[in-house]
Legacy VTK file of the C-alpha trace (Angstrom):
# vtk DataFile Version 3.0
C-alpha trace
ASCII
DATASET POLYDATA
POINTS 288 float
0.288 29.883 1.125
-2.492 27.721 0.660
-2.517 29.072 -3.056
0.959 28.205 -3.392
0.379 24.357 -2.697
-2.644 24.411 -4.818
-0.387 25.682 -7.412
2.505 23.215 -6.761
-0.377 20.187 -7.212
-1.383 21.892 -10.322
1.989 21.903 -11.662
2.619 18.476 -10.401
-0.498 17.062 -12.045
0.465 18.476 -15.791
3.936 16.321 -14.750
2.254 13.247 -14.300
0.048 13.573 -17.297
2.285 14.406 -19.605
4.607 11.138 -18.045
1.407 9.018 -18.948
1.236 10.394 -22.585
4.611 9.661 -23.103
4.517 6.499 -21.666
8.421 5.757 -20.438
10.516 3.186 -21.476
13.210 1.778 -18.994
15.259 -0.544 -21.318
18.605 -0.016 -22.080
19.989 -0.010 -25.566
21.219 -3.787 -25.131
17.448 -4.547 -24.054
16.204 -3.078 -27.006
18.532 -4.539 -29.475
18.124 -8.255 -27.922
14.883 -8.435 -29.111
13.817 -12.386 -29.037
17.493 -13.504 -29.358
17.767 -16.839 -28.171
21.357 -16.557 -26.025
20.424 -13.044 -24.241
16.922 -14.338 -23.235
18.478 -17.416 -21.854
21.308 -15.343 -20.381
18.662 -13.401 -18.674
16.731 -16.106 -17.482
19.913 -17.995 -16.216
20.926 -14.585 -14.114
17.458 -14.718 -12.230
17.421 -17.966 -11.682
21.050 -17.814 -10.122
20.413 -14.854 -7.977
21.467 -15.088 -4.234
19.675 -18.069 -2.787
18.231 -16.177 0.217
16.415 -14.061 -2.796
15.365 -16.726 -4.750
11.706 -18.425 -4.664
13.477 -21.893 -2.605
13.715 -19.447 0.181
10.002 -18.711 0.060
8.944 -22.665 0.010
8.395 -23.355 3.506
6.019 -20.292 3.944
2.582 -20.139 4.100
2.101 -16.910 5.580
4.085 -14.299 6.968
3.601 -11.182 9.309
6.285 -8.033 9.727
6.006 -4.412 11.239
5.994 -2.022 7.656
6.268 1.760 8.245
6.518 4.025 5.066
7.351 7.736 5.013
6.725 9.662 2.130
9.110 12.784 1.064
8.344 16.276 -0.534
5.786 16.904 -2.758
5.515 13.931 -5.392
5.768 11.686 -2.279
3.040 13.693 -0.639
0.802 13.184 -3.475
1.571 9.800 -3.930
0.484 8.753 -0.279
-2.921 7.132 0.151
-2.700 7.715 3.549
-3.801 10.806 6.049
-0.231 11.878 7.030
3.101 11.631 5.453
3.780 8.365 7.099
2.001 5.100 8.183
3.055 2.322 10.574
1.344 -0.995 10.005
1.396 -5.178 10.594
1.458 -6.480 7.082
0.235 -9.829 6.681
0.556 -11.878 3.174
0.454 -15.571 1.606
3.828 -15.332 -0.173
3.511 -15.953 -4.285
-0.263 -14.830 -4.290
-1.799 -11.336 -4.042
-3.639 -12.169 -0.542
-2.515 -10.046 1.859
-3.703 -6.966 4.987
-2.707 -4.201 6.236
-3.574 -3.164 9.886
-2.784 0.085 10.979
-0.733 0.818 14.081
-0.991 4.290 14.417
-2.520 7.710 12.949
-6.458 8.248 11.852
-6.125 5.029 10.609
-5.257 3.107 13.685
-6.995 -0.050 14.192
-7.858 -0.165 10.598
-7.165 -2.935 8.550
-7.192 -2.697 4.053
-7.253 -6.211 2.846
-7.247 -7.985 -0.369
-8.308 -11.697 -1.063
-7.985 -13.115 -5.284
-8.423 -9.380 -5.922
-11.506 -8.727 -3.823
-10.899 -5.425 -1.519
-12.597 -5.089 2.152
-11.697 -2.697 4.754
-12.231 -3.849 8.486
-12.739 -1.677 11.893
-11.183 -3.526 14.887
-13.749 -6.178 16.678
-15.453 -6.087 13.476
-15.979 -9.102 10.531
-14.485 -7.844 7.030
-16.733 -5.664 5.050
-15.948 -6.652 1.129
-16.590 -3.166 -1.209
-14.050 -1.668 -4.006
-11.162 0.089 -2.506
-8.856 1.700 -4.809
-6.176 2.549 -2.402
-6.585 -0.999 -0.642
-6.348 -2.501 -4.555
-3.238 -0.673 -5.397
-1.327 -0.384 -2.039
-1.967 -3.995 -0.242
-0.668 -5.831 -3.067
2.059 -3.493 -3.936
3.490 -3.871 -0.819
3.965 -7.223 -0.991
5.392 -7.485 -4.619
8.369 -5.198 -3.748
8.647 -7.495 -0.687
8.946 -10.632 -2.417
9.896 -8.974 -6.006
13.424 -10.977 -6.446
11.645 -14.320 -6.379
8.098 -13.158 -7.727
9.722 -11.272 -11.071
11.052 -14.920 -11.963
7.384 -15.206 -13.357
7.686 -12.479 -15.936
6.553 -14.162 -19.064
9.562 -11.963 -20.997
13.219 -11.945 -19.234
16.274 -10.655 -21.293
19.815 -10.011 -20.501
20.079 -6.277 -20.475
24.069 -5.845 -20.627
26.167 -4.886 -17.623
26.703 -1.496 -15.695
28.778 -0.007 -12.999
26.793 2.102 -10.162
27.955 3.143 -6.543
31.449 1.402 -7.325
29.588 -2.144 -8.060
29.398 -3.814 -11.349
25.910 -5.594 -12.124
24.592 -7.511 -14.546
20.919 -6.005 -15.991
17.878 -8.432 -16.247
14.789 -6.876 -18.113
11.489 -8.293 -17.204
7.944 -7.779 -18.407
4.723 -9.793 -19.726
3.229 -10.304 -23.172
5.788 -7.509 -25.287
8.990 -6.403 -25.177
7.877 -2.683 -25.668
6.515 -0.506 -23.476
2.390 -1.200 -22.482
0.011 1.342 -21.270
-1.306 -1.590 -18.385
1.887 -3.867 -18.034
4.720 -2.505 -16.101
8.471 -3.135 -17.067
11.182 -4.172 -14.809
15.165 -3.533 -14.588
16.806 -5.851 -12.121
20.046 -4.823 -10.802
22.121 -8.238 -9.631
25.146 -7.276 -8.306
28.068 -9.708 -9.952
30.017 -9.813 -6.773
26.857 -11.184 -4.336
24.607 -12.415 -6.827
22.040 -10.396 -4.964
19.325 -8.026 -6.607
20.862 -4.679 -4.778
17.967 -2.537 -6.813
15.395 -2.519 -9.378
13.949 -0.020 -12.052
10.080 0.106 -12.729
7.153 1.735 -14.045
4.108 2.246 -12.374
0.966 2.445 -14.745
-1.310 0.940 -12.528
-1.500 4.308 -10.530
0.530 7.185 -12.409
0.284 6.099 -15.906
4.308 6.586 -17.360
5.854 7.251 -14.315
9.132 5.203 -13.576
11.221 5.136 -10.431
13.725 3.045 -8.639
13.795 0.715 -5.761
16.969 0.218 -3.642
17.168 -2.667 -1.570
19.482 -1.873 2.096
21.098 -3.702 4.444
19.529 -6.853 3.532
19.248 -9.236 6.767
18.313 -13.175 7.348
14.839 -13.193 8.948
14.237 -17.182 8.801
16.463 -19.884 7.531
18.381 -17.870 4.937
15.214 -15.752 3.683
17.185 -12.485 3.042
14.928 -9.039 3.249
15.778 -5.184 3.375
15.480 -3.269 6.408
14.571 -0.713 3.936
13.306 -0.257 0.841
13.824 3.100 -0.768
12.027 4.414 -3.780
13.738 7.107 -5.378
12.286 8.933 -9.093
15.758 8.579 -10.582
18.639 6.009 -9.286
21.068 8.938 -10.150
20.066 11.779 -8.407
19.189 13.072 -5.173
16.011 12.964 -3.920
13.782 10.402 -2.019
10.118 9.319 -2.848
9.125 7.281 -0.098
11.298 4.769 2.496
9.571 1.466 3.454
11.133 -0.119 6.899
10.630 -3.874 7.452
10.937 -5.439 10.946
9.804 -8.152 13.241
9.188 -10.558 10.497
7.302 -13.552 11.673
6.559 -16.713 9.433
3.992 -19.425 9.745
2.308 -18.106 13.177
-1.032 -17.826 12.574
-3.146 -19.861 9.777
-3.673 -18.555 6.160
-7.336 -18.258 6.814
-6.206 -15.046 8.612
-6.007 -13.562 5.304
-8.280 -15.065 3.471
-11.971 -14.352 5.289
-14.280 -15.329 2.331
-13.903 -19.080 2.326
-16.250 -18.671 -0.818
-13.407 -17.045 -3.351
-11.192 -19.243 -5.401
-7.455 -18.769 -4.321
-6.000 -16.943 -7.657
-1.751 -17.298 -6.764
0.379 -15.169 -8.843
-2.389 -14.682 -11.226
-3.761 -11.127 -11.450
-7.414 -11.814 -13.067
-6.569 -9.794 -16.250
LINES 1 289
288 0 1 2 3 4 5 6 7 8 9 10 11 12 13 14 15 16 17 18 19 20 21 22 23 24 25 26 27 28 29 30 31 32 33 34 35 36 37 38 39 40 41 42 43 44 45 46 47 48 49 50 51 52 53 54 55 56 57 58 59 60 61 62 63 64 65 66 67 68 69 70 71 72 73 74 75 76 77 78 79 80 81 82 83 84 85 86 87 88 89 90 91 92 93 94 95 96 97 98 99 100 101 102 103 104 105 106 107 108 109 110 111 112 113 114 115 116 117 118 119 120 121 122 123 124 125 126 127 128 129 130 131 132 133 134 135 136 137 138 139 140 141 142 143 144 145 146 147 148 149 150 151 152 153 154 155 156 157 158 159 160 161 162 163 164 165 166 167 168 169 170 171 172 173 174 175 176 177 178 179 180 181 182 183 184 185 186 187 188 189 190 191 192 193 194 195 196 197 198 199 200 201 202 203 204 205 206 207 208 209 210 211 212 213 214 215 216 217 218 219 220 221 222 223 224 225 226 227 228 229 230 231 232 233 234 235 236 237 238 239 240 241 242 243 244 245 246 247 248 249 250 251 252 253 254 255 256 257 258 259 260 261 262 263 264 265 266 267 268 269 270 271 272 273 274 275 276 277 278 279 280 281 282 283 284 285 286 287
Protein backbone atom coordinates (compact mmCIF):
# COMPACT_ATOMS: atom_id res chain seq x y z
CA UNK A 1 0.00 0.00 0.00
CA UNK A 2 2.81 2.42 0.88
CA UNK A 3 4.54 1.77 -2.45
CA UNK A 4 1.25 2.44 -4.25
CA UNK A 5 0.92 5.82 -2.51
CA UNK A 6 4.48 6.71 -3.51
CA UNK A 7 3.64 5.73 -7.09
CA UNK A 8 0.54 7.95 -7.01
CA UNK A 9 2.59 10.90 -5.79
CA UNK A 10 5.16 10.26 -8.51
CA UNK A 11 2.50 10.28 -11.22
CA UNK A 12 0.95 13.44 -9.79
CA UNK A 13 4.33 15.17 -9.74
CA UNK A 14 4.72 14.39 -13.44
CA UNK A 15 1.29 15.89 -14.12
CA UNK A 16 2.15 19.05 -12.20
CA UNK A 17 5.50 19.30 -14.01
CA UNK A 18 3.79 19.03 -17.38
CA UNK A 19 1.34 21.75 -16.30
CA UNK A 20 4.26 24.03 -15.53
CA UNK A 21 5.75 23.38 -18.95
CA UNK A 22 2.56 24.19 -20.86
CA UNK A 23 1.73 27.41 -18.93
CA UNK A 24 -2.07 27.29 -18.99
CA UNK A 25 -4.11 30.11 -20.48
CA UNK A 26 -7.65 30.67 -19.15
CA UNK A 27 -8.63 33.35 -21.66
CA UNK A 28 -11.77 32.82 -23.71
CA UNK A 29 -11.62 33.34 -27.48
CA UNK A 30 -13.38 36.65 -26.92
CA UNK A 31 -10.66 37.73 -24.47
CA UNK A 32 -7.88 36.66 -26.84
CA UNK A 33 -9.39 38.55 -29.75
CA UNK A 34 -10.17 41.69 -27.74
CA UNK A 35 -6.51 42.63 -27.30
CA UNK A 36 -6.37 46.34 -26.59
CA UNK A 37 -9.79 47.04 -28.10
CA UNK A 38 -10.96 50.14 -26.25
CA UNK A 39 -14.62 49.10 -26.26
CA UNK A 40 -13.90 45.76 -24.59
CA UNK A 41 -11.47 47.32 -22.12
CA UNK A 42 -14.05 49.88 -21.06
CA UNK A 43 -16.83 47.29 -20.89
CA UNK A 44 -14.71 45.01 -18.70
CA UNK A 45 -13.87 47.78 -16.25
CA UNK A 46 -17.46 48.97 -16.23
CA UNK A 47 -18.73 45.49 -15.34
CA UNK A 48 -16.24 45.14 -12.49
CA UNK A 49 -16.88 48.60 -11.11
CA UNK A 50 -20.62 47.89 -11.11
CA UNK A 51 -20.36 44.52 -9.40
CA UNK A 52 -22.84 43.92 -6.55
CA UNK A 53 -22.24 46.67 -3.97
CA UNK A 54 -21.68 44.09 -1.23
CA UNK A 55 -18.65 42.75 -3.11
CA UNK A 56 -17.26 46.10 -4.20
CA UNK A 57 -14.30 48.01 -2.71
CA UNK A 58 -16.73 50.41 -1.01
CA UNK A 59 -18.04 47.56 1.16
CA UNK A 60 -14.59 47.35 2.82
CA UNK A 61 -13.98 51.10 3.24
CA UNK A 62 -14.73 51.37 6.96
CA UNK A 63 -12.91 48.19 7.94
CA UNK A 64 -9.33 48.56 9.19
CA UNK A 65 -8.95 45.01 10.48
CA UNK A 66 -11.18 41.94 10.52
CA UNK A 67 -11.20 38.44 11.96
CA UNK A 68 -13.09 35.29 11.06
CA UNK A 69 -12.99 31.57 11.65
CA UNK A 70 -11.46 29.87 8.62
CA UNK A 71 -11.74 26.14 8.09
CA UNK A 72 -10.24 24.38 5.09
CA UNK A 73 -10.66 20.75 4.07
CA UNK A 74 -8.64 19.09 1.31
CA UNK A 75 -9.91 16.20 -0.82
CA UNK A 76 -8.36 13.46 -2.92
CA UNK A 77 -4.77 12.93 -3.92
CA UNK A 78 -4.26 16.37 -5.47
CA UNK A 79 -5.85 18.01 -2.45
CA UNK A 80 -3.56 16.12 -0.08
CA UNK A 81 -0.51 17.15 -2.10
CA UNK A 82 -1.65 20.78 -2.12
CA UNK A 83 -2.35 20.90 1.62
CA UNK A 84 0.41 22.61 3.67
CA UNK A 85 -1.02 21.25 6.92
CA UNK A 86 -0.28 18.02 8.82
CA UNK A 87 -3.76 16.60 8.17
CA UNK A 88 -6.41 16.89 5.48
CA UNK A 89 -8.15 19.79 7.23
CA UNK A 90 -7.41 22.79 9.39
CA UNK A 91 -9.25 25.34 11.53
CA UNK A 92 -7.82 28.75 12.34
CA UNK A 93 -8.67 32.28 13.43
CA UNK A 94 -7.76 34.45 10.47
CA UNK A 95 -7.04 38.15 10.99
CA UNK A 96 -6.35 40.59 8.15
CA UNK A 97 -6.04 44.24 7.19
CA UNK A 98 -8.19 44.54 4.02
CA UNK A 99 -6.49 45.87 0.92
CA UNK A 100 -3.09 44.74 2.16
CA UNK A 101 -1.19 41.49 2.47
CA UNK A 102 -0.79 41.74 6.24
CA UNK A 103 -2.46 39.00 8.22
CA UNK A 104 -2.12 35.89 10.32
CA UNK A 105 -3.60 32.48 10.97
CA UNK A 106 -3.77 31.17 14.54
CA UNK A 107 -4.60 27.47 14.43
CA UNK A 108 -7.41 26.10 16.57
CA UNK A 109 -6.80 22.37 16.25
CA UNK A 110 -4.45 19.59 15.22
CA UNK A 111 -0.67 19.49 15.51
CA UNK A 112 -0.47 23.23 14.83
CA UNK A 113 -2.95 24.20 17.60
CA UNK A 114 -1.87 27.43 19.28
CA UNK A 115 0.71 28.25 16.61
CA UNK A 116 0.48 31.35 14.39
CA UNK A 117 1.63 31.87 10.81
CA UNK A 118 1.85 35.54 9.93
CA UNK A 119 2.98 37.88 7.19
CA UNK A 120 3.71 41.61 7.34
CA UNK A 121 4.93 43.60 4.34
CA UNK A 122 5.86 40.23 2.77
CA UNK A 123 8.03 39.27 5.76
CA UNK A 124 6.84 36.00 7.30
CA UNK A 125 6.84 35.08 10.96
CA UNK A 126 5.69 32.31 13.27
CA UNK A 127 4.55 32.61 16.85
CA UNK A 128 4.03 30.09 19.61
CA UNK A 129 1.28 30.70 22.16
CA UNK A 130 2.47 33.16 24.79
CA UNK A 131 5.69 33.99 22.92
CA UNK A 132 6.78 36.88 20.71
CA UNK A 133 6.63 36.50 16.91
CA UNK A 134 9.81 35.26 15.25
CA UNK A 135 10.45 36.67 11.77
CA UNK A 136 11.99 34.11 9.43
CA UNK A 137 11.39 32.77 5.93
CA UNK A 138 8.45 30.39 5.84
CA UNK A 139 7.33 29.32 2.37
CA UNK A 140 4.03 27.86 3.55
CA UNK A 141 3.05 31.03 5.41
CA UNK A 142 4.26 33.22 2.52
CA UNK A 143 1.88 31.46 0.12
CA UNK A 144 -1.14 30.44 2.18
CA UNK A 145 -1.70 33.39 4.55
CA UNK A 146 -2.06 36.00 1.77
CA UNK A 147 -3.79 33.52 -0.56
CA UNK A 148 -6.64 32.98 1.87
CA UNK A 149 -6.98 36.73 2.29
CA UNK A 150 -6.96 37.42 -1.44
CA UNK A 151 -9.76 34.93 -2.10
CA UNK A 152 -11.85 36.37 0.73
CA UNK A 153 -11.49 39.89 -0.72
CA UNK A 154 -11.11 38.94 -4.40
CA UNK A 155 -14.21 40.61 -5.92
CA UNK A 156 -12.96 43.96 -4.60
CA UNK A 157 -9.21 43.38 -4.92
CA UNK A 158 -9.28 42.16 -8.53
CA UNK A 159 -10.33 45.66 -9.59
CA UNK A 160 -6.70 46.72 -9.04
CA UNK A 161 -5.54 44.57 -11.96
CA UNK A 162 -3.74 46.62 -14.61
CA UNK A 163 -5.34 44.73 -17.50
CA UNK A 164 -9.10 44.21 -17.44
CA UNK A 165 -11.18 43.37 -20.50
CA UNK A 166 -14.59 41.99 -21.43
CA UNK A 167 -14.37 38.27 -22.22
CA UNK A 168 -17.83 37.44 -23.53
CA UNK A 169 -21.05 35.97 -22.19
CA UNK A 170 -21.64 32.37 -21.13
CA UNK A 171 -24.29 30.24 -19.46
CA UNK A 172 -23.48 27.97 -16.53
CA UNK A 173 -25.72 26.11 -14.09
CA UNK A 174 -28.82 27.68 -15.64
CA UNK A 175 -27.47 31.20 -15.07
CA UNK A 176 -26.11 33.70 -17.59
CA UNK A 177 -22.81 35.44 -16.89
CA UNK A 178 -20.71 38.32 -18.15
CA UNK A 179 -17.06 37.28 -18.15
CA UNK A 180 -14.26 39.69 -17.29
CA UNK A 181 -10.59 38.81 -17.78
CA UNK A 182 -8.06 40.34 -15.38
CA UNK A 183 -4.29 40.17 -15.07
CA UNK A 184 -1.20 42.38 -14.84
CA UNK A 185 1.42 43.72 -17.27
CA UNK A 186 0.48 41.65 -20.35
CA UNK A 187 -2.66 40.07 -21.81
CA UNK A 188 -0.80 36.84 -22.60
CA UNK A 189 0.11 34.10 -20.08
CA UNK A 190 3.17 34.89 -17.97
CA UNK A 191 5.15 32.42 -15.88
CA UNK A 192 5.09 34.58 -12.74
CA UNK A 193 1.75 36.42 -12.96
CA UNK A 194 -1.69 34.91 -12.51
CA UNK A 195 -4.74 35.24 -14.73
CA UNK A 196 -8.31 35.56 -13.46
CA UNK A 197 -11.62 35.11 -15.24
CA UNK A 198 -14.42 36.68 -13.20
CA UNK A 199 -17.96 35.38 -13.75
CA UNK A 200 -20.53 38.07 -12.95
CA UNK A 201 -24.14 36.95 -12.68
CA UNK A 202 -26.15 39.09 -15.11
CA UNK A 203 -29.20 38.96 -12.85
CA UNK A 204 -27.68 39.59 -9.40
CA UNK A 205 -24.45 41.41 -10.46
CA UNK A 206 -22.59 39.23 -7.95
CA UNK A 207 -19.40 37.32 -8.68
CA UNK A 208 -20.46 33.67 -8.30
CA UNK A 209 -17.23 32.08 -9.45
CA UNK A 210 -13.75 32.87 -10.70
CA UNK A 211 -11.31 30.84 -12.77
CA UNK A 212 -7.65 31.40 -11.96
CA UNK A 213 -4.09 30.15 -12.41
CA UNK A 214 -1.65 29.31 -9.62
CA UNK A 215 1.81 30.28 -10.88
CA UNK A 216 3.51 30.79 -7.49
CA UNK A 217 3.10 27.26 -6.15
CA UNK A 218 2.07 24.98 -9.00
CA UNK A 219 3.31 26.59 -12.21
CA UNK A 220 0.69 26.21 -14.92
CA UNK A 221 -2.08 24.79 -12.75
CA UNK A 222 -5.55 26.31 -13.10
CA UNK A 223 -8.71 25.94 -11.02
CA UNK A 224 -12.12 27.46 -10.31
CA UNK A 225 -13.38 29.00 -7.06
CA UNK A 226 -17.12 28.90 -6.36
CA UNK A 227 -18.45 31.58 -3.97
CA UNK A 228 -21.36 29.85 -2.26
CA UNK A 229 -24.14 31.10 0.02
CA UNK A 230 -23.34 34.80 0.09
CA UNK A 231 -24.32 36.45 3.37
CA UNK A 232 -24.34 39.97 4.78
CA UNK A 233 -21.67 39.96 7.50
CA UNK A 234 -21.47 43.70 8.23
CA UNK A 235 -23.42 46.68 6.88
CA UNK A 236 -24.00 45.13 3.48
CA UNK A 237 -20.59 43.45 3.06
CA UNK A 238 -21.20 40.11 1.35
CA UNK A 239 -18.98 37.11 2.07
CA UNK A 240 -19.57 33.50 1.08
CA UNK A 241 -20.14 30.85 3.71
CA UNK A 242 -18.00 28.58 1.56
CA UNK A 243 -15.41 28.92 -1.19
CA UNK A 244 -15.08 25.62 -3.03
CA UNK A 245 -12.02 25.08 -5.22
CA UNK A 246 -12.37 22.67 -8.12
CA UNK A 247 -9.76 21.78 -10.76
CA UNK A 248 -12.41 22.22 -13.45
CA UNK A 249 -15.75 23.99 -13.20
CA UNK A 250 -17.41 21.51 -15.55
CA UNK A 251 -16.41 18.32 -13.77
CA UNK A 252 -17.01 16.65 -10.42
CA UNK A 253 -14.24 16.66 -7.86
CA UNK A 254 -13.14 19.15 -5.21
CA UNK A 255 -9.55 20.14 -4.33
CA UNK A 256 -10.41 21.94 -1.13
CA UNK A 257 -13.28 23.81 0.49
CA UNK A 258 -12.92 26.87 2.71
CA UNK A 259 -15.64 27.68 5.25
CA UNK A 260 -15.95 31.21 6.66
CA UNK A 261 -17.81 32.12 9.86
CA UNK A 262 -17.86 34.40 12.92
CA UNK A 263 -16.85 37.57 11.07
CA UNK A 264 -15.84 40.55 13.24
CA UNK A 265 -14.61 43.97 12.12
CA UNK A 266 -12.54 46.64 13.90
CA UNK A 267 -12.67 44.76 17.21
CA UNK A 268 -8.90 44.99 17.77
CA UNK A 269 -6.12 47.33 16.68
CA UNK A 270 -4.49 46.69 13.30
CA UNK A 271 -1.19 46.53 15.23
CA UNK A 272 -2.24 42.97 16.10
CA UNK A 273 -1.14 41.93 12.62
CA UNK A 274 1.71 44.42 12.25
CA UNK A 275 3.99 43.44 15.13
CA UNK A 276 7.13 44.99 13.59
CA UNK A 277 6.59 48.76 13.78
CA UNK A 278 9.68 49.36 11.63
CA UNK A 279 8.23 47.72 8.53
CA UNK A 280 6.67 50.01 5.94
CA UNK A 281 2.99 49.35 5.21
CA UNK A 282 2.84 48.09 1.62
CA UNK A 283 -0.91 47.89 0.99
CA UNK A 284 -1.79 46.09 -2.25
CA UNK A 285 1.84 46.25 -3.44
CA UNK A 286 3.40 42.79 -3.73
CA UNK A 287 6.88 44.26 -3.63
CA UNK A 288 7.93 42.60 -6.87
